[in-house]
C-alpha positions as CSV (number, residue, x, y, z in Angstrom):
1,M,27.5,6.8,16.8
2,E,24.7,9.2,15.8
3,K,21.6,7.8,14.3
4,K,21.3,8.8,10.4
5,Y,18.0,9.8,9.4
6,T,16.4,9.8,6.0
7,S,15.9,13.3,4.3
8,V,12.5,14.4,2.9
9,F,13.6,14.0,-0.4
10,E,14.5,10.4,0.1
11,N,11.0,9.5,1.7
12,S,9.7,10.7,-1.7
13,L,11.7,8.6,-3.7
14,I,10.7,5.6,-1.7
15,W,7.3,6.4,-2.5
16,F,7.4,7.3,-5.8
17,G,8.9,3.9,-6.3
18,A,5.9,2.3,-4.3
19,A,3.4,3.9,-6.5
20,V,5.0,2.9,-10.0
21,S,3.5,-0.7,-10.0
22,I,2.2,-3.1,-12.5
23,A,-0.5,-4.2,-9.9
24,E,-1.7,-0.3,-9.6
25,I,-1.9,0.0,-13.6
26,L,-3.8,-3.5,-13.6
27,T,-6.4,-2.5,-11.2
28,G,-7.1,1.1,-13.1
29,T,-8.2,-1.2,-15.9
30,Y,-11.1,-2.4,-13.9
31,F,-12.4,1.6,-13.9
32,A,-13.2,1.5,-17.8
33,P,-16.6,0.5,-17.6
34,L,-17.5,3.9,-15.8
35,G,-16.0,5.6,-18.8
36,F,-13.2,8.1,-18.5
37,S,-14.7,11.0,-16.7
38,K,-16.6,9.0,-14.0
39,G,-13.9,6.8,-13.8
40,L,-11.6,9.5,-13.2
41,I,-13.5,11.1,-10.2
42,A,-13.6,7.8,-8.6
43,I,-9.8,7.4,-8.7
44,L,-9.4,11.0,-7.5
45,L,-11.8,10.8,-4.7
46,G,-10.4,7.2,-3.2
47,H,-7.1,8.2,-3.4
48,I,-7.7,11.5,-1.3
49,I,-9.5,9.5,1.5
50,G,-7.0,6.8,1.3
51,C,-3.8,8.8,1.4
52,F,-5.2,11.2,4.1
53,M,-5.4,8.1,6.1
54,L,-2.0,7.4,5.0
55,F,-0.6,10.4,6.2
56,L,-2.1,10.1,9.7
57,A,-0.9,6.5,10.2
58,G,2.6,7.7,9.1
59,L,2.4,10.8,11.0
60,I,1.9,8.5,14.4
61,G,5.0,6.6,13.5
62,G,7.1,9.5,12.6
63,K,6.4,11.5,15.8
64,M,7.0,8.3,18.2
65,R,10.0,6.9,16.3
66,K,8.0,3.7,16.1
67,S,7.3,1.1,13.3
68,A,3.7,0.5,12.1
69,M,3.3,-2.7,14.2
70,E,4.8,-0.9,17.3
71,T,2.6,2.0,17.1
72,A,-0.4,-0.6,17.1
73,K,0.8,-1.6,20.7
74,M,-0.3,2.0,21.6
75,S,-4.3,1.2,21.0
76,F,-4.3,-2.7,21.4
77,G,-1.6,-3.5,23.9
78,T,1.8,-5.1,23.6
79,K,0.3,-8.5,23.1
80,G,-2.8,-7.5,21.5
81,A,-0.9,-6.0,18.4
82,L,0.5,-9.1,17.9
83,F,-2.4,-10.4,16.0
84,F,-2.3,-7.3,13.7
85,S,1.3,-8.1,13.1
86,A,0.6,-11.4,12.2
87,L,-2.2,-10.2,10.1
88,N,0.5,-7.7,8.3
89,I,3.1,-10.0,7.6
90,I,0.3,-12.4,6.0
91,Q,-0.8,-9.7,3.7
92,L,2.7,-8.9,2.8
93,V,3.6,-12.1,1.7
94,G,0.5,-11.7,-0.3
95,W,1.6,-8.6,-2.0
96,T,4.9,-10.2,-2.6
97,A,3.5,-12.9,-4.7
98,I,1.0,-10.8,-6.4
99,M,3.6,-8.1,-7.4
100,I,6.1,-10.9,-8.5
101,Y,3.3,-12.6,-10.6
102,D,2.1,-9.6,-12.2
103,G,5.5,-8.4,-13.0
104,S,6.4,-12.0,-14.4
105,L,3.6,-11.8,-17.0
106,A,3.8,-8.6,-17.9
107,V,7.7,-8.8,-18.8
108,N,7.1,-12.2,-20.1
109,G,4.9,-10.6,-23.0
110,I,7.6,-8.3,-23.8
111,F,10.5,-10.9,-23.8
112,N,9.3,-14.6,-23.6
113,I,11.4,-17.0,-21.8
114,G,8.8,-18.4,-19.5
115,S,6.8,-16.6,-16.5
116,W,8.7,-18.9,-13.9
117,A,12.0,-17.8,-15.3
118,W,10.8,-14.2,-14.8
119,C,9.4,-14.9,-11.3
120,I,12.6,-16.1,-10.2
121,I,14.6,-13.1,-11.9
122,I,12.5,-10.6,-10.1
123,G,12.8,-12.4,-6.9
124,S,16.5,-12.7,-6.9
125,L,16.5,-8.8,-8.0
126,I,14.2,-8.2,-4.6
127,A,16.6,-10.3,-2.4
128,L,19.7,-8.2,-3.8
129,W,17.9,-5.2,-2.8
130,I,17.3,-6.7,0.6
131,I,20.6,-8.0,1.1
132,V,22.5,-4.6,0.4
133,G,19.9,-2.3,1.5
134,I,18.0,0.6,0.2
135,K,20.4,3.3,1.5
136,Q,23.3,1.6,0.1
137,L,21.5,1.2,-3.1
138,G,20.3,5.1,-3.0
139,K,22.2,6.1,-6.3
140,V,20.8,2.9,-8.2
141,N,17.4,3.3,-6.7
142,A,17.3,6.9,-7.7
143,F,18.6,5.9,-11.4
144,A,15.9,3.2,-11.7
145,I,13.0,5.6,-10.4
146,G,14.2,8.1,-13.0
147,A,14.3,5.9,-15.7
148,L,10.9,4.7,-14.6
149,F,9.3,8.2,-14.5
150,I,10.7,9.0,-17.8
151,L,9.5,5.7,-19.5
152,T,6.2,5.9,-17.9
153,I,5.8,9.3,-19.4
154,V,6.3,7.7,-22.5
155,L,3.5,5.0,-21.9
156,S,1.3,7.6,-20.9
157,F,1.7,9.5,-24.4
158,V,1.3,6.0,-26.1
159,I,-1.8,5.5,-24.5
160,F,-3.4,9.1,-24.6
161,G,-2.0,10.3,-27.7
162,N,-4.6,7.8,-29.7
163,G,-8.3,7.8,-30.1
164,N,-10.9,9.7,-28.4
165,I,-12.1,9.6,-24.7
166,S,-15.2,7.2,-24.3
167,N,-17.7,7.7,-21.6
168,T,-19.4,4.4,-22.5
169,V,-20.7,3.1,-19.3
170,S,-21.7,-0.3,-18.0
171,E,-23.0,-1.9,-14.8
172,S,-20.1,-4.2,-14.4
173,I,-18.9,-1.9,-11.3
174,T,-20.5,0.7,-9.5
175,F,-19.2,4.1,-8.8
176,G,-18.8,3.1,-4.7
177,A,-17.3,0.0,-5.5
178,A,-14.8,1.6,-7.8
179,V,-13.9,4.3,-5.1
180,E,-13.6,1.7,-2.7
181,L,-10.8,0.2,-5.0
182,S,-9.3,3.4,-5.2
183,V,-8.8,3.9,-1.5
184,A,-7.8,0.0,-1.1
185,M,-4.3,0.8,-2.8
186,P,-3.1,3.5,-0.4
187,L,-4.8,1.6,2.5
188,S,-2.6,-1.5,2.0
189,W,0.2,0.8,2.9
190,L,-0.9,1.9,6.0
191,P,0.5,-1.1,8.2
192,L,4.0,0.0,6.1
193,I,4.3,3.4,6.2
194,S,5.7,4.3,9.8
195,D,8.3,1.6,8.8
196,Y,9.8,4.3,6.8
197,T,8.7,7.7,8.5
198,R,10.3,6.7,11.8
199,E,13.2,7.3,10.2
200,A,12.7,10.8,9.1
201,K,14.6,13.7,9.9
202,K,11.7,15.8,9.7
203,P,8.5,13.3,10.5
204,A,5.7,15.8,9.7
205,K,6.9,16.9,6.6
206,A,8.5,13.5,5.2
207,T,5.1,12.0,6.0
208,A,3.2,14.6,4.1
209,V,5.4,14.2,0.9
210,S,5.4,10.7,1.2
211,A,1.4,10.4,1.1
212,I,1.3,13.2,-1.3
213,T,3.7,11.6,-3.9
214,Y,2.6,8.5,-3.4
215,G,-1.1,9.8,-4.2
216,I,-0.2,11.6,-7.2
217,V,1.9,8.7,-8.9
218,S,-0.7,5.8,-7.6
219,C,-3.6,7.9,-9.2
220,W,-1.5,8.2,-12.4
221,M,-1.0,4.5,-12.6
222,Y,-4.8,3.8,-12.1
223,I,-5.5,6.4,-15.0
224,I,-2.8,4.7,-17.4
225,G,-4.6,1.2,-16.5
226,M,-8.1,3.1,-17.3
227,G,-6.8,4.7,-20.5
228,A,-5.4,1.6,-21.8
229,A,-8.6,-0.6,-21.4
230,I,-10.6,2.7,-22.9
231,F,-8.4,4.0,-25.8
232,T,-6.9,0.9,-26.8
233,A,-9.4,-1.9,-25.5
234,E,-6.3,-3.6,-24.4
235,S,-5.8,-4.6,-20.4
236,D,-2.5,-6.2,-21.2
237,I,0.3,-3.4,-20.6
238,A,3.1,-5.7,-21.9
239,Q,1.2,-5.9,-25.3
240,I,0.8,-2.2,-25.3
241,M,4.3,-1.7,-24.7
242,V,5.2,-4.3,-27.8
243,K,2.7,-2.3,-30.1
244,A,4.3,0.9,-29.0
245,G,7.8,-0.4,-30.0
246,L,8.9,0.2,-26.2
247,G,10.8,-3.4,-26.2
248,V,13.5,-3.1,-23.7
249,A,12.4,0.1,-22.2
250,G,9.1,-1.7,-21.6
251,L,11.0,-4.4,-19.9
252,V,12.9,-2.2,-17.7
253,I,9.6,-0.5,-16.8
254,V,8.1,-3.9,-15.4
255,V,11.1,-5.1,-13.7
256,F,12.3,-2.1,-11.7
257,S,8.7,-1.0,-10.9
258,T,8.2,-4.7,-9.6
259,V,11.5,-4.6,-7.5
260,T,11.4,-0.9,-6.2
261,T,7.7,-1.8,-5.0
262,T,7.9,-5.2,-3.8
263,F,10.9,-4.6,-1.9
264,L,9.0,-2.5,0.6
265,D,6.6,-5.4,1.0
266,A,9.2,-8.0,1.9
267,Y,11.3,-5.3,4.1
268,S,8.2,-4.4,6.2
269,A,7.3,-8.1,6.6
270,G,10.6,-8.1,8.4
271,V,10.1,-5.0,10.4
272,S,6.5,-6.5,11.7
273,S,8.0,-9.5,12.4
274,E,10.5,-7.7,14.9
275,S,7.4,-6.6,17.1
276,I,6.5,-10.2,17.7
277,S,10.0,-11.2,18.9
278,E,13.0,-9.3,19.3
279,K,15.1,-12.2,18.4
280,I,13.9,-11.9,15.1
281,R,15.8,-9.8,12.4
282,T,14.5,-7.7,9.5
283,K,16.5,-9.2,6.6
284,P,16.4,-13.1,7.0
285,V,12.6,-12.6,7.5
286,A,12.3,-10.2,4.4
287,L,14.6,-12.9,2.4
288,A,12.4,-15.6,3.5
289,V,9.1,-13.5,2.6
290,T,10.7,-12.9,-1.0
291,I,11.3,-16.6,-1.4
292,I,7.8,-17.6,-0.3
293,G,6.6,-14.8,-2.4
294,T,8.3,-16.0,-5.5
295,L,7.0,-19.6,-5.1
296,G,3.7,-18.3,-4.7
297,A,3.9,-16.4,-7.7
298,I,5.2,-19.4,-9.6
299,F,2.5,-21.9,-8.3
300,L,-0.4,-19.9,-7.6
301,P,-3.5,-18.4,-9.5
302,L,-3.5,-14.6,-8.7
303,Y,-4.8,-13.0,-11.6
304,D,-7.8,-11.2,-9.5
305,I,-7.0,-9.5,-6.9
306,T,-10.0,-7.5,-6.1
307,D,-11.0,-10.0,-3.1
308,F,-7.3,-9.2,-1.5
309,L,-7.9,-5.6,-1.4
310,Y,-11.1,-5.8,0.1
311,F,-9.9,-8.0,2.9
312,I,-7.2,-5.8,3.7
313,G,-9.4,-2.7,4.0
314,S,-11.6,-4.8,6.4
315,V,-8.7,-5.5,8.6
316,F,-6.8,-2.2,8.4
317,A,-9.2,0.3,8.0
318,P,-10.8,-0.1,11.5
319,M,-7.5,-0.7,13.1
320,I,-6.2,2.5,11.9
321,A,-9.0,4.3,12.8
322,I,-8.7,3.2,16.3
323,Q,-5.2,4.1,16.2
324,I,-6.1,7.7,15.1
325,A,-8.5,8.1,17.6
326,D,-6.5,7.3,20.7
327,F,-3.3,9.2,19.4
328,F,-5.1,12.4,18.0
329,I,-8.2,12.8,19.7
330,L,-8.2,10.7,23.3
331,K,-4.4,11.4,23.5
332,Q,-3.9,8.0,25.2
333,N,-1.2,5.2,25.3
334,N,-2.2,1.7,26.2
335,E,1.0,-0.3,25.5
336,T,1.7,-0.6,29.3
337,C,-1.1,-3.5,29.2
338,S,-1.0,-6.7,27.5
339,F,-4.5,-6.6,25.9
340,N,-6.6,-3.6,25.3
341,V,-9.8,-5.5,25.3
342,R,-12.3,-2.6,24.6
343,N,-10.3,-1.5,21.5
344,L,-10.1,-5.1,20.4
345,I,-14.1,-5.7,20.5
346,I,-14.4,-2.1,18.7
347,W,-12.0,-3.6,15.7
348,I,-14.2,-6.7,15.7
349,I,-17.3,-4.3,15.4
350,G,-15.4,-2.3,12.7
351,F,-14.3,-5.2,10.6
352,V,-17.9,-6.6,10.6
353,V,-19.5,-3.3,9.7
354,Y,-17.1,-3.0,7.0
355,R,-17.9,-6.6,5.1
356,L,-21.5,-5.6,5.5
357,L,-21.1,-2.1,4.0
358,M,-19.4,-3.9,1.1
359,H,-23.0,-5.0,0.1
360,T,-24.2,-1.5,0.0
361,D,-23.2,0.9,-2.9
362,I,-22.4,4.0,-0.9
363,I,-20.9,6.9,-3.2
364,V,-17.7,7.2,-1.1
365,G,-17.0,3.5,-0.7
366,S,-16.8,1.4,2.8
367,T,-13.6,2.6,4.2
368,L,-14.7,6.4,5.2
369,P,-18.2,5.6,6.7
370,D,-16.4,2.4,8.6
371,M,-13.5,4.5,10.1
372,L,-15.8,7.2,11.1
373,L,-18.1,4.9,13.0
374,T,-15.0,3.2,14.3
375,V,-13.7,6.5,15.7
376,A,-17.0,7.5,17.1
377,L,-17.1,4.4,18.9
378,C,-13.7,4.8,20.4
379,I,-14.9,8.2,21.6
380,L,-18.0,6.8,23.0
381,A,-16.4,4.1,24.7
382,N,-13.8,6.3,26.3
383,R,-16.6,8.6,27.6
384,L,-18.6,5.7,29.0
385,S,-15.6,4.1,30.8
386,N,-15.4,4.7,34.6
387,K,-11.6,3.5,34.5
388,P,-9.0,6.1,35.1
389,S,-7.5,7.7,32.4
390,L,-4.3,5.8,30.8
391,K,-1.0,7.3,30.7
392,K,-1.0,9.9,28.0
393,A,1.5,9.3,24.5
394,K,4.6,11.1,25.0
395,R,5.4,13.1,21.8
396,P,9.3,13.1,21.4
397,V,9.5,14.5,18.1
398,Q,7.8,17.9,17.0
């Protein structure tokens, strides 16, 4: 049977759903101390950097028809990439818990039956999405995303239709730190995007549309959060919805945005696990991740995710920088070896440099300079190496 590939439109829907997120809105509230104008620049600059990296990561998987963690084998070796698969699964379990936690608190502010109960309801809906499959739920997903689109516009009018823009600046967050928080969200999707672009009929177009769609909508979510904090002095989105009289509509926004976004995290955890062992299947692992995430959302305090976002950046920024250097510049494929020690050492250097850059206020954040340095190290190490050139990567899809 001929494999059915996803269309460009289907990919855009997936990434629209990924971006409409309570977690992104809440992260946007952190930008309020910069004032609207400066905060807006930080959001846009960070997303341009992050989404360009997201595009390159998705293009590798799309062209090679490989999942995100399978493409990691091309740079780190078949066994070396397992380390990143394990880290990716851990961060996806974390994201699943955070998304359910944020969603449950927000929806409980609209209809109070207990946040733990909403955790179970949201977790059950995510499990349903996994069991049925996003392709079979295509019409339902499209309807949900359409409703989210309309209701988010309403929320935007509610927030921005009152009051004047405030440009009051405080020192609670620097511009560089704000840019990094903006970069961090698209960066967190780097180890996932190829799980979807690998199945695209037109990989390059689908990847471009995915990155652009995600970038625009994610910026929108950040701006809603920042605007809420500046214009209404309220960071609790649920309370803004209640005061605006959205009620049930607000509940729908929260529940479905949480489900459509968190589904991607849980599903990709299953895909990543397949790269660890061929005996592992995607859906059982995705369901297990959903259950663990639901329990984490109920029992763990997950109210501040800034350190988590910075951790993701420090792990995956140098990882994808090495992959970009290998695929687009050096045009080499290392999946024939078990461990690529050279690239693993470069990754360690990139990880340490990122953590050091976090303590320096750079106007473009930590990710971009860290990735540029990592790419430069890859090129330099390749030129200094006396080993024969490795097998070049085949490119089956143009």
